[in-house]
C-alpha positions in Angstrom: 0.0 -0.1 0.0 1.3 3.4 -1.1 1.4 6.4 1.4 -1.2 7.6 -0.6 -3.6 5.0 -0.4 -2.5 5.4 3.6 -3.9 8.2 3.5 -7.2 8.0 1.5 -7.9 5.2 4.3 -7.0 7.9 6.9 -9.9 9.8 5.6 -12.4 7.2 4.9 -11.9 5.9 8.5 -11.9 9.5 10.5 -13.0 12.4 8.8 -16.5 13.9 9.0 -18.9 12.7 6.2 -19.5 16.0 5.4 -16.0 16.1 4.4 -14.8 15.8 0.9 -12.1 12.5 1.0 -9.4 13.0 -1.3 -9.9 9.8 -3.2 -13.3 11.3 -4.0 -12.0 14.7 -5.7 -13.7 15.8 -8.4 -10.8 15.8 -10.6 -8.5 17.5 -13.0 -9.3 19.6 -15.8 -6.6 17.4 -17.3 -6.1 14.3 -16.1 -3.0 13.1 -14.3 -1.5 9.7 -12.9 -2.0 9.3 -9.3 0.7 9.8 -7.5 1.9 7.2 -4.5 2.6 9.8 -2.0 0.5 12.2 -1.7 -3.1 12.6 -2.0 -4.7 15.4 -4.9 -5.1 17.4 -2.4 -1.4 17.4 -1.0 -0.5 17.8 -4.5 -2.8 21.1 -4.9 -0.9 22.8 -1.8 2.8 21.7 -3.2 2.2 22.9 -6.3 0.6 26.4 -5.1 3.4 26.8 -2.5 5.7 26.3 -5.1 4.2 29.1 -7.8 5.6 32.3 -8.5 2.7 33.7 -8.0 2.8 32.7 -4.0 6.1 33.5 -3.8 5.6 37.2 -5.1 2.9 37.6 -2.3 5.5 38.8 0.2 6.1 42.3 -1.7 2.3 42.7 -2.1 0.2 45.2 0.0 -2.4 44.0 2.6 -3.7 47.2 4.1 -0.9 49.4 5.0 1.0 50.7 1.6 4.9 50.3 1.8 4.9 50.6 5.9 8.6 50.9 7.3 9.2 48.5 9.7 9.1 44.5 9.2 6.2 43.9 11.5 3.4 44.9 9.6 1.6 42.1 7.4 1.8 41.9 3.6 -0.4 39.5 1.3 1.7 36.5 2.1 1.8 36.4 5.7 -2.4 37.4 5.7 -2.5 34.2 3.4 -0.4 32.3 6.1 -3.0 33.0 9.0 -6.1 32.0 6.8 -3.7 29.0 6.5 -3.9 28.2 10.4 -7.0 29.8 11.6 -8.9 27.5 8.6 -7.1 24.5 9.6 -7.3 24.9 13.0 -11.4 24.6 12.3 -10.8 22.2 9.8 -9.1 19.8 11.9 -11.9 20.5 14.8 -14.5 19.9 12.9 -13.0 16.2 11.0 -12.9 18.3 7.7 -10.5 17.7 5.1 -7.4 19.5 6.5 -5.2 19.3 3.1 -8.1 20.7 1.0 -8.5 23.7 3.5 -5.1 24.6 3.5 -5.1 24.4 -0.8 -7.6 26.9 -1.3 -6.5 29.0 1.7 -2.9 29.5 0.1 -4.3 29.7 -3.0 -7.2 32.1 -2.4 -5.3 35.5 -2.7 -3.3 34.5 -5.4 -4.6 36.8 -8.2 -4.4 40.3 -6.0 -3.1 43.3 -6.7 -0.4 45.3 -5.8 -1.2 48.4 -3.5 -3.9 45.9 -1.6 -7.6 46.3 -2.6 -6.8 50.1 -3.8 -4.9 48.4 -6.1 -7.8 45.9 -7.1 -10.5 49.4 -7.0 -8.4 50.6 -9.6 -8.2 47.9 -12.1 -12.2 47.4 -11.4 -12.6 51.1 -12.7 -10.3 50.7 -15.6 -10.8 47.9 -16.8 -14.5 47.4 -19.2 -16.1 44.0 -17.4 -14.5 45.2 -14.2 -12.0 43.0 -12.0 -12.4 40.6 -9.0 -9.6 39.5 -7.5 -11.2 35.8 -6.3 -11.8 35.3 -10.4 -8.2 36.4 -11.5 -6.9 34.2 -8.5 -8.5 31.6 -10.3 -7.1 32.9 -14.0 -3.6 32.8 -12.1 -4.1 28.9 -11.5 -6.0 27.8 -14.3 -4.0 29.7 -16.9 -1.1 32.3 -16.1 1.2 29.9 -13.3 4.0 27.6 -15.8 2.3 27.0 -19.2 -1.0 25.7 -19.1 -1.9 26.8 -15.3 -1.6 24.3 -12.1 -4.3 21.9 -13.0 -5.8 21.9 -9.8 -9.0 19.8 -8.5 -12.3 20.8 -9.1 -12.5 21.5 -5.2 -9.5 24.2 -4.4 -10.5 25.8 -7.9 -14.0 26.4 -6.6 -12.9 27.4 -3.2 -10.7 29.7 -4.5 -12.9 31.6 -6.7 -15.9 31.8 -4.0 -13.8 32.5 -0.9 -15.6 36.1 -1.2 -18.0 37.4 -3.7 -22.3 36.7 -3.7 -21.3 32.8 -4.3 -21.0 30.4 -1.7 -18.0 27.5 -2.1 -19.6 24.1 -2.9 -17.8 22.0 0.2 -17.6 23.2 4.1 -13.9 22.9 3.5 -14.1 25.9 1.2 -16.8 27.7 3.1 -14.3 27.5 6.2 -11.5 29.5 4.3 -14.4 32.0 3.3 -14.8 32.4 7.4 -11.0 32.6 8.0 -10.3 35.2 5.8 -12.8 37.9 7.4 -11.3 36.4 10.7 -7.6 36.7 10.1 -7.5 40.4 7.6 -10.0 42.3 10.6 -7.9 40.8 13.6 -4.3 41.7 12.0 -5.5 44.8 11.0 -6.4 45.8 14.3 -2.9 45.0 15.2 -1.4 46.4 12.0 -3.7 49.7 12.7 -2.4 50.1 16.4 1.5 49.5 15.5 1.0 52.1 12.3 -1.0 54.8 15.3 -3.7 54.9 13.3 -5.8 53.4 16.2 -5.5 52.4 20.1 -6.9 49.0 21.1 -8.9 50.7 23.5 -10.9 52.4 20.4 -12.7 49.2 19.4 -16.2 50.0 20.8 -17.2 48.3 23.9 -20.3 46.3 22.8 -17.4 44.0 20.3 -15.0 43.7 22.3 -17.2 42.1 25.4 -17.8 39.3 23.4 -14.8 39.0 20.9 -12.7 40.1 23.3 -10.0 42.5 24.1 -6.9 41.2 22.8 -5.4 39.7 19.3 -5.7 36.4 20.6 -8.6 36.1 22.4 -10.9 37.6 19.5 -9.6 34.8 17.2 -10.5 32.8 19.6 -13.6 33.8 20.4 -14.6 33.5 16.2 -13.3 30.5 15.7 -14.8 28.8 19.0 -18.2 30.2 17.7 -17.7 28.5 14.5 -16.8 25.1 16.1 -19.8 25.1 18.4 -22.0 26.5 15.4 -21.4 23.9 13.1 -20.4 20.3 14.7 -22.3 17.6 13.1 -23.8 20.0 10.8 -23.8 19.7 7.0 -22.6 23.3 6.6 -19.9 26.1 8.1 -21.7 28.8 10.6 -21.0 31.0 13.2 -23.4 31.6 16.5 -25.3 34.6 15.6 -24.3 37.0 18.2 -20.5 36.6 17.7 -21.1 36.6 13.6 -23.0 40.1 14.5 -20.1 41.7 16.6 -17.8 40.2 13.8 -19.3 42.2 11.1 -19.8 45.2 13.2 -16.1 45.5 14.0 -15.5 44.9 10.2 -17.7 48.0 9.6 -15.8 49.8 12.4 -12.7 49.2 10.7 -14.1 49.9 7.7 -15.0 53.5 8.7 -12.2 54.2 10.7 -8.9 52.4 9.0 -9.4 50.8 5.6 -11.4 54.5 4.1 -10.0 57.0 7.0 -8.5 60.7 5.4 -5.1 58.5 5.6 -5.6 55.9 3.5 -8.2 57.7 0.8 -4.8 59.9 0.2 -2.9 56.6 0.1 -5.5 55.3 -2.1 -4.9 58.1 -4.8 -1.6 57.8 -5.1 -1.7 54.1 -6.0 -4.5 55.2 -8.6 -2.3 57.2 -10.4 1.0 55.1 -10.2 -1.5 51.9 -11.7 -3.8 53.8 -14.1 -0.4 55.4 -15.4 1.0 52.0 -16.1 -2.1 50.7 -17.6 -3.3 53.3 -20.2 1.1 53.4 -21.3 0.9 49.7 -21.7 -2.3 50.1 -23.3 -1.2 52.9 -25.7 2.5 50.9 -26.0 1.8 47.2 -26.3 5.0 46.5 -27.5 6.3 47.1 -24.4 5.0 44.4 -22.2 7.4 41.4 -21.5 6.5 38.7 -24.5 7.1 36.3 -21.5 3.9 38.0 -20.4 1.4 38.2 -23.6 2.7 33.6 -23.7 1.4 32.9 -20.4 -1.9 35.2 -20.8 -2.9 33.0 -23.7 -4.6 35.9 -25.2 -5.3 37.9 -28.4 -6.9 40.8 -26.2 -4.2 43.7 -25.7 -7.0 44.6 -22.5 -6.4 41.1 -21.0 -2.7 40.9 -21.1 -2.1 44.4 -19.5 -4.3 43.2 -16.8 -2.5 40.3 -16.4 0.8 42.6 -15.8 -0.6 44.4 -13.7 -2.6 42.4 -11.9 1.0 40.2 -11.0 2.9 42.9 -10.2 4.3 43.4 -7.0 4.0 47.3 -5.1 7.8 47.6 -5.5 7.7 46.6 -9.6 4.8 48.5 -10.1 6.8 51.3 -8.5 9.9 50.7 -10.1 8.0 51.4 -13.6 6.4 54.0 -12.5 9.7 55.6 -11.7 11.3 54.4 -14.5 8.4 55.1 -17.4 7.5 58.4 -15.3 10.0 60.3 -13.3 12.4 61.7 -14.7 15.9 61.2 -14.5 18.9 63.5 -13.8 21.6 63.9 -17.1 23.9 61.9 -17.4 26.5 63.4 -20.0 
């Protein structure tokens, strides 16, 4: 019996009847030989971790643009925190932890530079709009290595549906959808306090009394609520009081951190950078590297430009802006 077959047997024996078993996956777009060592979802996780798009997340903004200091979250550390929270919930509910982890690690692969400010910029510039979850799916389907990563149907569904109106088909995908909110609400509070944007005691008492007053207390309260409410149920839910407190805290963060005057001013700058690059590439498609054009697999220059800019890191976008739009001193 191979290691993969042993894993599959354990899943059938120990996982919840509502969990997705690796041996029962909906499969890949292109059929492949099974791996002797890893289950299908373990292979997906590994493909995501080894992808270039995953590595680029370390230089993409989470909330604070170009922060000074080593302790602010990036899109990569956000992704790792989502994966940790999601694995904890899945393990407690006897769901498929490997599937959950793969979805979590891949959910933001298509995110733009400059965080949600960059996403709003591309959404404004692209005629068909832009949504990072759809771009994340495009990354794993098309843009990451020739022919895409060929992930399983369940992982692709979880990546696409981690946000937006459409819910994931699997409980593991629903866990990641909750974990994403839990992670960013709480680590953004931590970063906002570190950056002097707010104080921990500024959080309204109506939320802190329910969720807790510290980072770890809030995360523990939210995770525990999901586990209590979802145990032995064919759905992933949260207790009403805790859910309302979480969403209230989220609204508070939007009003006082994400959309405050400082954030709006910085967003204007990122809009200028990305919109300038966007228009430059639309008018001068020859400036787009041929490698980008090849992996985009599209004759539509608008799509190629969108793929190119969405894949940039913050510092790469800034370096291009400086190269093309900032005058340099003459060196005779």
